[in-house]
C-alpha positions as CSV (number, residue, x, y, z in Angstrom):
1,M,-120.5,23.3,25.1
2,S,-117.2,24.5,23.6
3,N,-114.2,26.0,25.4
4,I,-115.5,28.4,28.0
5,V,-113.8,31.0,30.3
6,I,-115.4,31.9,33.6
7,V,-114.4,35.2,35.1
8,G,-115.7,37.4,37.9
9,T,-117.0,40.8,36.8
10,Q,-116.8,42.7,40.2
11,W,-114.3,42.4,43.0
12,G,-114.4,38.7,43.4
13,D,-116.7,36.5,45.5
14,E,-119.3,36.5,42.8
15,G,-120.1,32.8,43.1
16,K,-117.7,31.4,40.5
17,G,-117.3,28.2,42.5
18,K,-120.8,27.0,42.1
19,M,-120.9,28.0,38.4
20,V,-117.7,26.2,37.6
21,D,-119.0,23.2,39.4
22,L,-122.2,23.3,37.4
23,L,-120.6,23.9,34.0
24,S,-117.9,21.2,34.7
25,E,-120.6,18.5,34.2
26,H,-120.5,19.4,30.5
27,A,-116.7,19.8,30.2
28,D,-113.9,17.3,30.0
29,Y,-111.1,19.4,31.5
30,V,-111.1,22.2,34.0
31,V,-108.2,24.6,34.2
32,R,-107.3,27.2,36.8
33,F,-105.2,29.9,35.1
34,Q,-104.2,32.6,37.6
35,G,-104.1,33.7,41.3
36,G,-103.1,31.6,44.3
37,N,-104.7,30.4,47.5
38,N,-105.9,34.0,48.2
39,A,-109.0,33.0,46.4
40,G,-111.6,30.5,47.6
41,H,-114.5,28.8,45.7
42,T,-117.4,27.5,47.8
43,M,-119.7,24.7,46.5
44,V,-122.7,23.2,48.2
45,V,-123.3,19.6,47.1
46,N,-126.1,17.5,48.7
47,G,-126.2,20.0,51.6
48,K,-122.5,19.8,52.3
49,K,-120.2,22.8,51.8
50,I,-116.9,22.1,50.0
51,I,-114.3,24.9,49.8
52,S,-111.3,24.8,47.4
53,H,-108.5,27.3,47.1
54,L,-106.2,25.9,44.4
55,V,-107.8,22.7,43.0
56,P,-110.3,23.6,40.3
57,S,-113.9,23.2,41.3
58,G,-114.4,20.6,38.5
59,I,-112.8,18.0,40.7
60,L,-116.2,17.5,42.3
61,Q,-117.6,16.5,38.9
62,K,-114.8,13.9,38.5
63,K,-113.3,15.9,35.7
64,K,-109.6,16.1,35.0
65,C,-108.2,19.3,36.5
66,F,-105.2,21.4,35.8
67,I,-103.4,24.1,37.6
68,G,-101.8,26.3,35.0
69,N,-98.5,28.1,34.8
70,G,-100.2,31.4,35.7
71,V,-101.1,30.2,39.2
72,V,-98.7,30.7,42.1
73,V,-98.9,27.6,44.3
74,D,-98.1,27.1,48.0
75,P,-97.1,23.4,48.1
76,V,-98.2,23.2,51.8
77,V,-101.6,24.5,51.1
78,L,-102.0,22.4,48.0
79,L,-101.2,19.2,49.8
80,D,-103.5,20.1,52.7
81,E,-106.3,20.7,50.1
82,I,-105.6,17.4,48.4
83,D,-105.9,15.6,51.8
84,Y,-109.1,17.5,52.7
85,L,-110.7,16.6,49.4
86,T,-109.6,13.0,49.7
87,E,-111.1,12.8,53.2
88,N,-114.4,14.0,51.6
89,K,-114.1,11.0,49.2
90,I,-113.1,13.2,46.2
91,D,-110.5,11.7,43.8
92,V,-107.5,14.1,43.7
93,S,-105.0,11.5,42.5
94,P,-102.3,12.4,39.9
95,A,-104.6,10.9,37.3
96,M,-107.2,13.6,38.1
97,L,-105.0,16.6,38.8
98,K,-101.9,18.0,37.1
99,I,-99.8,21.0,38.0
100,S,-97.8,23.0,35.4
101,N,-94.1,22.4,35.6
102,R,-93.9,26.2,34.9
103,A,-96.1,27.3,37.8
104,H,-94.2,29.2,40.5
105,M,-94.0,28.1,44.1
106,I,-94.9,30.3,47.1
107,M,-92.1,29.9,49.6
108,P,-92.0,30.7,53.3
109,Y,-90.1,33.9,52.7
110,H,-92.9,35.1,50.4
111,R,-95.4,34.9,53.3
112,H,-92.9,36.5,55.6
113,V,-92.4,39.5,53.2
114,D,-96.2,39.9,52.9
115,A,-96.8,40.0,56.6
116,A,-93.8,42.3,57.3
117,R,-94.9,44.8,54.7
118,E,-98.5,45.1,55.9
119,L,-97.3,45.6,59.4
120,K,-94.9,48.3,58.3
121,K,-97.6,50.1,56.3
122,G,-99.9,50.4,59.4
123,D,-103.0,52.3,58.5
124,K,-102.0,52.4,54.8
125,K,-102.0,48.7,54.3
126,I,-103.6,47.3,51.2
127,G,-105.5,44.5,52.9
128,T,-103.5,41.6,51.4
129,T,-104.5,38.1,52.7
130,G,-100.8,37.6,53.8
131,R,-100.4,34.4,51.9
132,G,-97.3,35.5,49.9
133,I,-99.1,35.8,46.6
134,G,-97.7,39.3,45.6
135,P,-94.1,38.6,46.7
136,C,-94.2,35.3,44.7
137,Y,-95.3,37.1,41.5
138,E,-92.6,39.7,42.2
139,D,-89.9,37.1,42.2
140,K,-91.4,35.6,39.0
141,A,-91.2,39.0,37.3
142,T,-87.6,39.6,38.4
143,R,-86.6,36.1,37.2
144,R,-85.7,34.6,40.6
145,G,-88.7,32.5,41.2
146,I,-88.8,28.8,42.0
147,R,-91.0,26.7,39.7
148,F,-92.4,23.2,40.1
149,A,-89.9,22.0,37.5
150,D,-87.2,22.7,40.0
151,F,-88.5,19.9,42.2
152,L,-87.2,17.6,39.4
153,E,-83.6,19.0,39.9
154,P,-82.9,19.0,43.7
155,D,-79.4,20.4,43.4
156,L,-80.7,23.4,41.4
157,F,-83.5,23.8,43.9
158,K,-81.1,24.0,46.8
159,D,-78.8,26.5,45.0
160,K,-81.8,28.8,44.2
161,V,-83.2,28.8,47.8
162,R,-79.8,29.6,49.3
163,T,-79.1,32.4,46.8
164,I,-82.5,34.0,47.2
165,L,-82.5,33.8,51.0
166,E,-79.1,35.5,51.2
167,E,-80.8,38.6,49.8
168,K,-84.2,38.1,51.6
169,N,-82.6,37.7,55.0
170,F,-80.7,41.0,54.5
171,Y,-84.0,42.6,53.7
172,F,-85.7,41.0,56.8
173,K,-83.0,42.0,59.2
174,N,-82.1,45.4,58.0
175,Y,-85.3,46.9,56.6
176,F,-88.1,45.1,58.4
177,N,-86.2,44.4,61.7
178,T,-87.8,41.0,61.8
179,T,-86.5,37.4,62.0
180,T,-84.6,35.7,59.3
181,I,-85.2,32.3,57.7
182,D,-82.9,29.3,57.7
183,P,-82.4,28.2,54.0
184,E,-81.6,24.6,55.0
185,E,-84.9,24.3,56.9
186,V,-86.8,25.5,53.8
187,I,-84.9,23.1,51.6
188,D,-85.5,20.1,53.8
189,L,-89.3,20.9,54.2
190,Y,-89.9,21.6,50.5
191,L,-88.0,18.6,49.1
192,K,-90.1,16.4,51.3
193,L,-93.2,18.1,49.9
194,G,-91.8,17.6,46.5
195,E,-91.7,13.8,46.9
196,R,-95.5,13.8,47.2
197,L,-96.0,16.4,44.4
198,I,-93.7,15.2,41.7
199,P,-96.3,12.7,40.3
200,Y,-98.7,15.7,39.8
201,I,-96.2,17.8,37.8
202,D,-96.8,17.9,34.0
203,D,-96.5,20.2,31.0
204,V,-100.1,21.5,31.2
205,S,-99.8,23.4,27.9
206,L,-99.0,20.2,26.0
207,A,-101.7,18.3,27.9
208,L,-104.4,20.9,27.0
209,A,-103.2,21.0,23.3
210,G,-103.5,17.2,23.2
211,G,-107.0,17.3,24.7
212,M,-108.2,20.0,22.3
213,N,-106.8,18.0,19.3
214,A,-108.8,15.0,20.7
215,G,-112.0,17.1,20.8
216,K,-112.1,17.6,24.6
217,K,-114.2,20.5,26.0
218,I,-112.3,22.8,28.4
219,L,-113.5,25.1,31.1
220,F,-111.0,27.8,32.1
221,E,-111.6,28.9,35.7
222,G,-110.5,32.4,36.9
223,A,-110.1,33.6,40.4
224,Q,-111.0,36.9,42.1
225,G,-112.7,39.5,39.9
226,S,-112.1,41.8,36.9
227,H,-111.7,44.9,39.1
228,L,-108.9,43.2,41.1
229,D,-106.9,42.8,37.9
230,I,-103.3,44.2,38.3
231,D,-103.7,46.3,35.2
232,H,-107.3,47.1,35.0
233,G,-108.5,47.1,38.6
234,T,-108.6,49.6,41.4
235,Y,-104.8,49.8,41.6
236,P,-103.1,49.4,44.1
237,F,-106.1,47.8,45.8
238,V,-105.9,44.8,43.5
239,T,-104.5,41.3,43.4
240,S,-101.1,40.5,41.8
241,S,-102.1,38.8,38.6
242,N,-104.3,39.5,35.5
243,T,-107.8,38.3,36.4
244,V,-109.4,39.1,33.1
245,A,-110.3,36.5,30.4
246,G,-107.3,37.3,28.2
247,N,-105.0,35.8,30.8
248,A,-106.6,32.4,30.3
249,T,-104.4,32.0,27.3
250,C,-101.1,33.0,29.0
251,G,-101.9,31.4,32.3
252,A,-102.8,28.0,30.8
253,G,-100.6,28.0,27.7
254,V,-103.2,27.9,25.0
255,G,-103.8,30.1,21.9
256,P,-106.5,32.9,22.0
257,G,-108.3,31.2,19.1
258,S,-109.1,28.2,21.4
259,L,-111.5,30.3,23.6
260,N,-115.0,30.1,22.3
261,E,-117.2,31.6,25.1
262,I,-116.5,34.0,27.9
263,F,-119.0,34.1,30.7
264,G,-119.0,36.8,33.4
265,I,-120.3,36.1,36.8
266,V,-122.4,39.0,38.2
267,K,-123.6,39.0,41.8
268,A,-127.1,40.5,41.8
269,Y,-125.6,43.2,44.1
270,T,-122.0,44.2,44.8
271,T,-119.5,43.1,47.5
272,R,-115.9,43.8,48.2
273,V,-113.5,42.3,50.8
274,G,-110.7,44.4,52.3
275,G,-109.6,48.0,51.4
276,G,-110.2,50.0,48.2
277,P,-112.8,52.3,46.8
278,F,-116.4,51.0,46.6
279,P,-118.8,53.7,45.3
280,T,-122.1,51.8,46.0
281,E,-121.2,50.5,49.4
282,L,-124.1,50.7,51.8
283,F,-123.7,51.6,55.5
284,D,-127.4,51.2,56.5
285,E,-129.9,48.4,57.3
286,T,-130.0,47.4,53.6
287,G,-126.3,46.8,53.6
288,D,-126.5,44.8,56.8
289,R,-129.4,42.8,55.4
290,L,-127.5,41.9,52.2
291,Q,-124.5,40.9,54.2
292,E,-126.5,38.7,56.6
293,K,-128.9,37.1,54.1
294,G,-126.1,36.6,51.5
295,A,-123.7,35.1,54.2
296,E,-121.1,37.5,52.9
297,F,-117.9,36.2,54.5
298,G,-114.7,35.5,52.5
299,A,-114.3,31.8,51.8
300,T,-110.5,32.1,52.2
301,T,-110.2,34.8,54.9
302,G,-113.5,34.7,56.8
303,R,-113.6,38.5,56.6
304,R,-116.9,40.2,56.4
305,R,-117.7,41.5,52.9
306,R,-118.7,45.1,52.3
307,C,-122.1,45.2,50.5
308,G,-123.8,47.6,48.2
309,W,-126.1,48.0,45.3
310,L,-125.2,46.7,41.8
311,D,-122.7,49.0,40.0
312,S,-123.4,49.0,36.3
313,I,-120.2,51.0,35.7
314,V,-118.2,48.1,37.0
315,L,-120.3,45.7,35.0
316,K,-119.9,47.6,31.7
317,S,-116.2,47.8,32.3
318,A,-115.9,44.1,32.9
319,A,-118.0,43.3,29.8
320,R,-115.6,45.4,27.7
321,L,-112.3,44.1,29.3
322,N,-113.3,40.5,29.0
323,G,-115.2,40.5,25.8
324,L,-118.1,38.8,27.5
325,T,-120.4,36.6,25.5
326,G,-122.8,35.8,28.3
327,L,-123.7,36.8,31.9
328,I,-124.4,34.5,34.8
329,I,-126.3,36.2,37.6
330,T,-125.8,34.8,41.1
331,K,-127.4,35.3,44.5
332,L,-130.5,36.8,43.0
333,D,-132.6,35.3,45.8
334,V,-130.8,37.5,48.3
335,L,-132.8,40.4,46.9
336,D,-136.2,38.7,47.8
337,G,-138.4,40.9,50.0
338,L,-136.8,44.3,49.2
339,D,-139.4,46.9,48.3
340,E,-137.1,48.6,45.9
341,L,-133.7,48.0,44.2
342,K,-131.1,50.4,43.0
343,I,-128.7,50.2,40.1
344,C,-125.8,52.6,39.9
345,T,-125.7,54.1,36.4
346,G,-123.0,56.8,36.9
347,Y,-120.8,58.6,39.3
348,E,-121.1,62.3,40.1
349,Y,-117.7,63.9,40.5
350,Q,-117.3,67.7,40.9
351,G,-120.6,68.4,39.2
352,N,-120.0,66.1,36.3
353,I,-121.4,62.6,35.6
354,I,-118.9,59.8,34.9
355,T,-120.2,56.8,33.0
356,D,-116.9,54.9,32.6
357,F,-114.7,53.4,35.3
358,P,-111.9,55.9,36.1
359,P,-108.3,54.8,36.9
360,S,-107.9,57.3,39.7
361,I,-108.4,56.0,43.2
362,K,-108.8,59.6,44.4
363,I,-111.6,60.2,42.0
364,L,-113.4,57.0,42.9
365,E,-113.2,57.8,46.6
366,D,-114.7,61.2,45.9
367,C,-117.5,60.0,43.6
368,T,-121.2,59.8,44.6
369,P,-123.2,57.1,42.9
370,V,-126.1,58.1,40.6
371,Y,-128.9,55.5,40.9
372,E,-132.0,54.5,39.1
373,T,-134.6,52.8,41.2
374,H,-136.6,49.6,40.4
375,P,-139.4,47.9,42.2
376,G,-138.5,44.8,44.1
377,W,-140.5,41.6,44.6
378,S,-142.0,39.9,47.7
379,E,-141.9,36.4,46.3
380,N,-139.4,33.7,47.4
381,I,-137.7,32.8,44.1
382,S,-135.4,30.1,45.4
383,G,-137.6,27.3,44.2
384,I,-138.1,28.6,40.6
385,R,-136.3,26.7,37.8
386,N,-137.8,28.3,34.7
387,Y,-136.9,31.9,33.7
388,D,-140.4,32.8,32.6
389,D,-141.7,31.8,36.1
390,L,-139.7,34.5,37.8
391,P,-141.8,37.4,39.1
392,E,-142.3,40.2,36.6
393,N,-140.2,42.7,38.6
394,T,-137.4,40.2,38.8
395,R,-137.4,39.7,35.0
396,K,-137.5,43.5,34.5
397,Y,-134.4,43.9,36.8
398,L,-132.5,41.2,34.8
399,K,-133.6,42.8,31.5
400,R,-132.1,46.1,32.7
401,L,-128.8,44.4,33.4
402,E,-128.8,43.0,29.9
403,E,-129.5,46.4,28.4
404,I,-126.8,48.2,30.4
405,S,-124.1,45.6,29.8
406,G,-125.0,44.7,26.2
407,V,-124.6,41.1,27.1
408,G,-127.3,38.4,27.4
409,I,-128.0,36.4,30.6
410,K,-127.3,32.7,30.2
411,I,-127.8,31.4,33.8
412,V,-129.4,32.7,36.9
413,S,-128.6,31.3,40.4
414,V,-131.3,31.5,43.0
415,G,-129.6,29.6,45.9
416,P,-126.3,28.0,46.9
417,E,-127.3,24.4,46.0
418,R,-126.2,23.1,42.6
419,D,-129.8,22.6,41.5
420,A,-131.0,26.1,42.6
421,T,-130.2,27.3,39.1
422,I,-132.1,28.6,36.0
423,I,-130.4,27.7,32.8
424,R,-131.6,29.5,29.6
425,E,-131.7,27.7,26.3
426,G,-128.6,27.3,24.3
427,V,-125.9,27.4,27.1
428,F,-124.6,23.9,26.5
429,N,-124.9,23.8,22.7
């Protein structure tokens, strides 16, 4: 195994947590490079479900983990997660976890802005998780963010909070007609949090460079999915960061030449949480069946996921955007027992067939999916561990996904447990 990037190919919730946990066994370092605690990774180990939101999944494999500069971090959530993992007898000490000194902090006013905006938008809300992710990235872009390095200079930290809240409070009072925030309360709370977090702060870019020079193998862990990317996703129904593989370099502080493999996680069907276009969404019994059998609820929000057939337009787009070198298929077992399966191969729009993902939300909302139909399988595949032992129709379905995407399948997941996995030859060379 060399340096590998793991990304989602759809709208998130593809099962990245289990795969990062699995691949971490063969890595030395695991790095999270974007997003915030609006993403959740669920792992099932020895029958116990563990959910992480900020700490990379590799912590379960006792691998050194890093939170890169591209992540926006809520210190309250991070410390709660550290305590939660510690209670589950997982070592999350500063020796095992480092946070980039250049990572930006989510502050109480970021969450306040998020909630106030969604309330003001009413029926036109985007469906944000309300965790302050977007407003934090906004402040980063306008050069008024607060970084973890600022914990090391308390006087500078205080000045920044007071200056920022002078503007934010005007905004809260006069535009949103909502409550204001006392800067001194924020300062007192966060400096106390900082006392616990200072031992975790490091220059992650330098640490990763040192590791690579020493021959360490690194796994770069993305959050959300490619079609929630701020540039390439279904804008504005997207997250606030670049979710595609290219951001692994910017968000972790490494050079592009250090990335050797890029694996895209593909759920065997498609899901989406929150608002935004979803051409293959099902509103029938099949959609309900996928939702129930797949336990499709958001790990972070608990919201019911919308379900639909696999969309190959989405998959092809992700393969191109990320430069995928391998596919990892998840939740294939959820399709057990269906008489037939459908794959969307195009969108019909005003009498024309679209085979590339359009940028226009209006076009996407008015598209009708064009499907090809494949026979399903009646067998229970959750106990299968060899690719050639899969039912013939299962292998044909997978083969079709390889043909459409132009990318070979490396791993197939047939259940939530770590060992419910089929690994094809050559993945860990």
